[in-house]
C-alpha positions as CSV (number, residue, x, y, z in Angstrom):
1,M,20.5,73.2,41.4
2,T,21.1,72.3,45.0
3,N,20.1,74.4,47.9
4,K,23.0,74.4,50.4
5,T,22.6,76.3,53.6
6,K,25.6,77.0,55.8
7,K,25.2,76.0,59.4
8,V,26.4,78.5,61.9
9,K,28.9,77.0,64.2
10,P,27.8,76.7,67.9
11,W,30.8,78.8,69.1
12,V,29.5,81.8,67.1
13,W,26.2,81.7,69.0
14,I,28.1,81.5,72.3
15,V,30.2,84.5,71.5
16,V,27.1,86.5,70.4
17,G,25.2,85.5,73.5
18,I,28.1,86.5,75.8
19,S,28.5,89.8,74.0
20,L,24.8,90.7,74.4
21,F,24.9,89.7,78.0
22,I,27.9,92.0,78.7
23,I,26.2,94.9,76.8
24,I,23.0,94.5,78.7
25,L,24.9,94.2,82.0
26,A,26.9,97.4,81.3
27,I,23.7,99.4,80.6
28,C,21.8,98.1,83.6
29,I,24.4,98.5,86.3
30,P,25.5,102.0,87.1
31,S,29.2,102.7,87.2
32,N,30.9,103.7,90.5
33,S,31.2,107.3,89.4
34,T,27.4,107.8,89.3
35,T,26.7,106.0,92.6
36,K,29.6,107.4,94.5
37,G,28.9,111.0,93.5
38,Y,25.2,110.7,94.1
39,E,23.5,114.1,93.7
40,P,19.8,114.1,94.7
41,N,17.6,115.8,92.2
42,T,15.3,118.7,92.7
43,I,12.2,116.5,93.1
44,T,13.7,114.8,96.1
45,A,14.4,118.2,97.7
46,C,10.8,119.3,96.9
47,I,9.4,116.2,98.6
48,M,11.6,116.7,101.7
49,A,10.5,120.3,101.9
50,Q,6.9,119.1,101.9
51,N,7.7,116.8,104.8
52,Y,9.1,119.7,106.8
53,V,6.1,121.9,106.0
54,E,3.4,119.3,106.9
55,P,3.8,119.5,110.8
56,Y,3.1,123.2,110.7
57,L,-0.4,122.7,109.1
58,V,-3.5,122.8,111.2
59,S,-5.0,120.0,109.1
60,P,-2.2,118.1,107.4
61,G,-4.6,115.4,106.1
62,T,-6.2,118.0,103.8
63,A,-2.9,119.3,102.4
64,Q,-2.6,119.6,98.6
65,F,0.9,120.6,97.8
66,Q,2.1,122.1,94.5
67,P,3.5,119.3,92.3
68,C,7.2,118.7,92.4
69,G,7.3,117.9,88.7
70,G,5.3,118.7,85.6
71,Y,4.0,122.0,84.2
72,D,3.0,123.9,87.4
73,K,5.8,122.7,89.6
74,A,7.5,124.1,92.7
75,T,10.6,126.2,92.3
76,V,13.7,124.4,93.5
77,N,17.2,125.9,93.3
78,Y,20.4,124.2,94.1
79,Q,22.6,126.7,95.9
80,G,25.8,124.6,95.9
81,N,27.4,122.9,98.9
82,Q,24.5,120.5,99.2
83,I,22.0,123.4,100.0
84,Y,18.6,123.5,98.3
85,Y,16.1,126.3,98.3
86,V,12.5,125.4,97.7
87,H,9.6,127.9,97.1
88,S,6.1,126.5,96.7
89,Y,2.6,126.5,98.1
90,V,0.2,124.2,99.9
91,D,-3.6,124.3,100.0
92,S,-5.0,123.0,103.3
93,Q,-7.9,123.6,105.7
94,N,-7.6,126.0,108.6
95,S,-9.2,125.5,112.0
96,Y,-12.6,126.7,110.5
97,G,-12.5,124.2,107.7
98,A,-11.8,126.8,105.0
99,M,-9.2,125.9,102.3
100,L,-6.3,128.4,102.3
101,R,-3.3,128.6,100.1
102,T,-0.1,129.2,102.0
103,Q,3.2,130.1,100.2
104,Y,6.4,128.7,101.8
105,S,10.1,128.8,101.4
106,V,12.4,126.1,102.8
107,E,16.2,125.9,102.9
108,L,17.5,122.4,103.1
109,F,20.9,120.8,103.6
110,H,21.6,117.4,102.3
111,N,24.4,115.4,104.0
112,T,25.7,113.1,101.3
113,N,27.6,110.9,103.8
114,T,24.5,109.9,105.8
115,D,21.9,110.8,103.0
116,R,19.9,112.8,105.6
117,W,18.2,116.1,105.0
118,T,18.3,118.9,107.6
119,L,16.0,121.9,107.7
120,R,18.0,125.1,107.8
121,D,15.2,127.6,107.4
122,I,11.4,127.7,106.8
123,Q,9.2,130.7,106.1
124,F,5.5,131.0,105.5
125,Y,3.9,133.9,103.6
């Protein structure tokens, strides 16, 4: 009994390699529809709200913001027309060194043409 093994032709390996390359490339590179219609997520809006709140704090270096993601996260609502409403809190020291929790609400506008965020309203409770 002879043991004959069939050799795979080199062109088959080339076709398989090119096919795998094209599949990997298609997965890794986003299509134009996702990059053109970029919609920032709620975490980005939450972080931008924190950036607008920080200058109002007496001691911004001690600020501990409510997380933007996870279990106990800030509330972020997309209102439409690139407007986001963020409600959260920050723990920071006052002028006497005591840690205080301050609730805040921020309304943001995201200009998708320039990718800039504008503060429309900010309230502290």
